[in-house]
N, C-alpha and C positions, 0 to 999 in steps of 0.2 A: 914205322907204324902204319903207313898207308897199305902195305902189303897185307898185314893182318886184318885190317878193317874192311878192305874192298877187293883184295885179290886172293882171298882164301875163303873156302866154304866153311861150314861149321865143323867139318872134320879136319880142317887145317890143310886141305888139298889146294894147291895153287889153281886159281881161276884166272886165265889170261884176260878175260873180258870182265871188267868191273860191273858192267850192266847185268851180268848173270847173277852176281851177288846182290846187287840192288833189287832186281826183280824177285829174287828168292824170298824177300821179306813179305811178299804178298801172301805166301802160303806158310811161312815159318816165322812166327813173331820173335823167335830167339835172335834173329839178326838185329832186332831193334835194341838189343843190349849194347850194340856198338855205337849208339847215338852219342853218349858222352865222349867217347874217344874221337868221334868225327867232329864234334863241336870244339874239342881241344885242338885238333889238327887245323880246323878252320881259322882259329884265332892265333895260332902259333906264328911267330914272326918269320921263321925260316921255312915255312911251307911253300913248296913250288906252286907256281900259278896253276898248272894243270891239276895237281893234287887238291888244291883249294877248290877248284871248280868241281871236281868229282865229289868232294865232301858236300858242297851245296846241292848237287844233283841228288845224291843219296838222301840227305836230310829232308829235302823237299819231297822226294818220293815216299819217305817214311813218315811224313806228317809232323815233322818237327816245327812247331810254331815259331821258334826263335829264328829260323832261317828264312822265313817268308819275307820279312823286311829286307833281307839281303837280295832276294830275287827281285823285289819291287824296285830297289835302288839300282840294280843292274839294268832293269828294263828302262828306268827313267834316264839312265846314262846312254842307252842305245848304242850308237856307233862309237861313242866315247868310252864304252866299257873296256877295261883292260882285258876282259875275257874274250872279246870279239876275235874270232879266228882260232881260239885255243883248240877247238875241235872242228875238223873239216872232213867232208866226204871225199870219195875218189875223184869227183869232178872239181874239187877245190872249193866247194861252197861251204860257207860257215854253217856249222851245226850247233853252235853254242845256244842260240835262242830256241831252235826246235827242241833240243834236249831239255832245256829248262821248262818249256811249256809242257812237254810230256811228263816231266817230274811233278810239276804242280798238279797236273791232271791225276796222276796216280796217287798223290798225297791224300786225295779226298777219301780214299778207303779207310784212312787212319784218322782223319780230322772231322768227318761228318758227325755232327752232334756234340762236338767238343769245343773248348774255348779257343782252339787253334784255327777253326774254320774261317772266322772273319779275316785273319791275317792271310790265309791262303787265298781267299776271294780277292783281297786287295792286291796280292801279287799277280793273280790271274788278270785282273783288270788292267794292271800296269803293262802286262805283256800284250794284251789285246790292243792296247793303244799304239803298239808298234806294228800292227798288222799292215799298215800301208807303207812302212819304212824298211822293214827287214824281212828276209826270207824265213818262213817257218815250216815249209813243207806241209804235212797234214796235221802236225801236232797241235798247232794253235786252234784250229777248228775243232779238233777232238777235245781239247781242254775247255774250250769256251762253250761247249754244248750244254749250257746250264742256264736256267732262267735268270739268275742273278748277273749274268754277263750281257744281257740283252742291250742295256743302255750303252755299254762300251762298244759292243759290236756295231750298233747303229751309228754311233759317232765316228768310228774309224772308217767304216765303209763310206759314209757321207763325205768325210774329209778326203779320203783317197780318191773319190770321184772328181774332186776339184783340183787335184794335183796335176801339174803339167811337166814336172821334171822327169827325167829318165830314171828308171829303177834298174838295179842289177839283178832283178828277178822278175818273174811274171806277176806284176802287181794286180792286174785285172783278174787273173785267174784266182789268185789268193783272196782277193776281195769277194769274188763270186762264191768261193767256198765259205767264207765268213757270213755272207749274206744268206746263204742256204741254211746255215746253223741258226741265224737270227729268225728265219722263217718258221722254225720249229717252235719258237717261244714267243714271237711277236710278229705274226704274219702280216698284220696291217702295216707295220713299219718296213717290213722287208720288201713288200711288193713294189713300191715306187723306187726303192734303191735298185732292185733287180732290173726294173725297166730302164733306169738310167744307165746301168752297166751295159745292157744289151744295145742301147742306142749308140754307145761308144765302141762296142766290140761284140760282134755277133759270131765269133768263132764257135765251131761245134763244141769244143771243150768248155767254153763259157756257158753255152746253152745247156749242156748236160748238167753242169753244176747247179744251174738256176732252175732246172725243170721242176723241182719240188715247190718252188715259190710262185712261178708264173707258167701258164700254159704256153709251150713253145713248140712250133712245128719243126719237124726234122728238116 
């Protein structure tokens, strides 16, 4: 079933990258006819872990309101999530949560103005709360570039600044990116957070991320 749903285009031609099929729904709504099949796959007892994750990714990208509580629960589980590590990049870094954040971001094209949007925002907020805990690459900042995420952004940056534990990713740089996004929607709250980030780490990459928030000399 997974091949027909996410590894074939509308003509039935094999697509080795399921993201090509997932992304195709942005321009061809006929792919959304596969939502019932994906929901069935997601809840079927024998579905493989990776295939279940792909179903969640696709459904979140396609604005399926029923899947956003699953994304939120996955975020709340964090490092305890059984999906952690199910997708990795060539450097061995986990891509599970970056892909989920990207999917939730893309889902807005289908949920805006619908009853599914509050559930999508709740899932987004849960993912933002992990911004000081897990690697998200650029996808979390992209997804959170919405005024309704401002409170969650301010909270995670503030909390991340107080952490003293070692992270397995560049936490400061990720927080700087989130702070820059916050600055577009609540500049007053972003400025003191940016200043605190810079007092702790004045690397050029951090300064560049924060340049839209505070005036920083080269």
